[in-house]
Phi, psi and omega in degrees: 000322180297322179297318179295316179299319180297315180296316182290342179279346179279146179298143179234129178262117180284123184295134181299323183298326178282314180299322179298321178295320179293320182289342181295336179243114183304324179294314179299313183296317179297313179296318180303316182296339180277345180288157178292154179300321180296314179299314181300315182297314182297314182293317181292321178297322178297317178294312183299327181298342182261009184301332180283352176237088188308320180295317179293320178302310180297321179299312180296315182297314180297321177298314180297317179298314180299314179294320181294321178299324177278000182060039179251145178265137176278122181263160181083175184266339179059028180093355183292340182302334179288342179271345182232000000 
């Protein structure tokens, strides 16, 4: 838990390419803005971590967009624990 707190205390720059995709759909953007800052950071970092693998990046981003449009939170780490 201390490791996670340390990572989350560091500034995080949300990538424009991901935010632009979220903003393209008003429902997605509105729902996204209602999520906690921690949740947004973890999910966006998880998506961003796959940028070097374009197919995986698109899969993660599309999944996040679809769930956000439904106003659903993705539970579990989805493999993100290896990054933190």
